[in-house]
Each structure stands twice: as structure tokens, then as C-alpha cells.
C-alpha positions in Angstrom: -0.1 -0.4 0.1 1.6 3.5 -0.9 1.6 5.7 1.6 2.1 9.5 0.5 3.4 12.3 3.1 1.5 15.3 3.3 2.5 18.9 3.7 1.0 19.8 7.3 -0.8 22.6 5.5 -2.0 21.4 2.5 -3.2 23.1 -0.6 -6.3 22.3 -2.1 -8.4 23.6 -5.0 -11.6 24.6 -4.5 -13.1 21.6 -5.6 -11.9 19.5 -3.2 -14.0 18.7 0.0 -11.7 19.4 3.0 -14.8 17.4 5.2 -13.8 14.4 2.7 -10.4 14.8 2.7 -9.0 12.0 5.2 -11.2 9.5 2.9 -9.3 11.0 -0.2 -6.3 10.3 1.3 -7.2 6.5 1.6 -8.4 6.5 -1.6 -4.8 7.5 -2.6 -3.1 5.2 -0.6 -5.4 2.0 -1.7 -6.3 3.0 -5.3 -5.1 6.0 -6.6 -6.2 5.4 -10.0 -9.6 6.1 -8.6 -9.2 9.2 -6.8 -9.4 10.8 -10.2 -7.3 13.9 -8.8 -4.1 16.0 -10.0 -1.5 16.0 -7.1 1.6 18.7 -6.8 4.3 17.3 -4.7 7.7 18.0 -4.2 10.0 17.4 -7.2 11.9 14.4 -6.7 14.9 15.8 -8.4 17.3 19.0 -7.6 16.6 20.4 -10.5 13.0 21.0 -10.8 10.6 22.7 -7.9 7.5 20.9 -8.0 5.8 18.4 -10.2 1.8 18.0 -11.0 0.6 14.6 -11.9 -2.6 12.8 -12.0 -3.0 10.5 -9.2 -3.5 7.2 -11.0 0.4 7.5 -11.9 0.5 6.9 -8.2 -0.1 3.3 -9.2 3.2 2.8 -10.9 5.9 0.7 -9.1 8.6 3.6 -8.7 5.8 5.4 -6.4 5.5 1.7 -3.6 9.5 2.9 -3.2 9.5 7.0 -3.9 6.7 7.6 -2.2 6.0 11.4 -3.1 5.4 14.0 -0.7 2.2 15.5 -1.8 1.9 19.4 -0.9 -1.5 20.0 -3.3 -4.7 18.3 -4.4 -6.6 20.0 -7.4 -9.5 18.6 -8.8 -8.4 18.8 -12.5 -5.0 20.2 -14.1 -5.9 23.7 -14.9 -6.7 24.2 -10.7 -3.2 22.3 -9.9 -1.4 25.1 -12.1 -3.5 27.6 -10.1 -1.8 26.7 -6.9 1.4 26.6 -8.5 0.6 30.2 -9.2 -0.5 30.8 -5.7 2.7 29.1 -3.9 4.8 31.5 -6.1 2.7 34.9 -5.3 2.9 33.4 -1.3 6.9 33.3 -1.9 7.3 36.2 -3.8 5.6 38.1 -0.7 7.1 36.7 2.0 11.1 35.9 0.2 11.0 38.3 -2.5 12.1 35.1 -4.6 10.9 32.0 -6.3 12.4 29.3 -4.6 9.2 27.7 -3.9 10.9 24.1 -2.5 12.5 26.6 0.2 9.5 28.2 0.6 7.9 25.2 1.1 9.7 23.5 3.3 10.7 26.8 5.6 6.7 26.3 5.9 7.3 23.0 7.6 9.9 24.1 10.1 8.2 27.8 11.0 4.6 28.6 11.7 5.7 31.8 10.9 5.4 31.2 7.4 1.6 31.5 6.9 1.2 34.7 4.0 -2.6 32.3 3.2 -1.8 29.2 3.6 -5.1 26.9 3.8 -4.4 24.5 7.0 -6.3 21.3 6.9 
């Protein structure tokens, strides 16, 4: 069973029901192809910052050994891109740069990095 890790202040698009978030997380662990959502994750390589992919890709063998660190869930690709834009605006406002990965990792370590992040 896949056990992805989730960002403490998980970003969700408007179409994702917060009341059913735990159920969605379980579904992503057991049957990712059925979840029908797009995931934003920290990139698996140092050259990139974030990855966006359909949840169905979590059923690949690679992700069983290398579960993604999920920072956001969106109902479609366009909404996932909007979340990336939101994170970029927040990073710029908080740090004055577009180092999204560093901004998100700092948010994990410090409760001071709020800038509009929606808490789960």
C-alpha cells in the first residue's frame, strides 16, 4: 500500500471537499487510479521545484518505493497550476524570490510562514 506524505498545510483547490479529505487520502493510498485528482508534489530531483501529475500515476511501481511528498490536491490540471501560481505569489511576498521548494520547506519548519496558506 502506498503511503504518501502530506504537507502539514496542504493546499487544496476549491473543488476538493475538506470534509472528505481523509477519505480522499485513504483512496490515494489504496486505489490512486480511482481518486481522479491531480497532485502537486515536491520534485523528485534537484533541478525542479514541483511536479504536477494525475493521481493514477501513483499506481506505478516507482511510487511504492519512492512515495511523493504531496503539497497540494486539485480536481484538475488547471486548478493545480493555479495552486502553483498561488504558492509563487506567496513565496515572492514572503521571501522576494521564486524558490518555491525552499519556501514550502521553511513553512514546514516554521509556523511564521502563513501568507495565506490554508490549513488542513
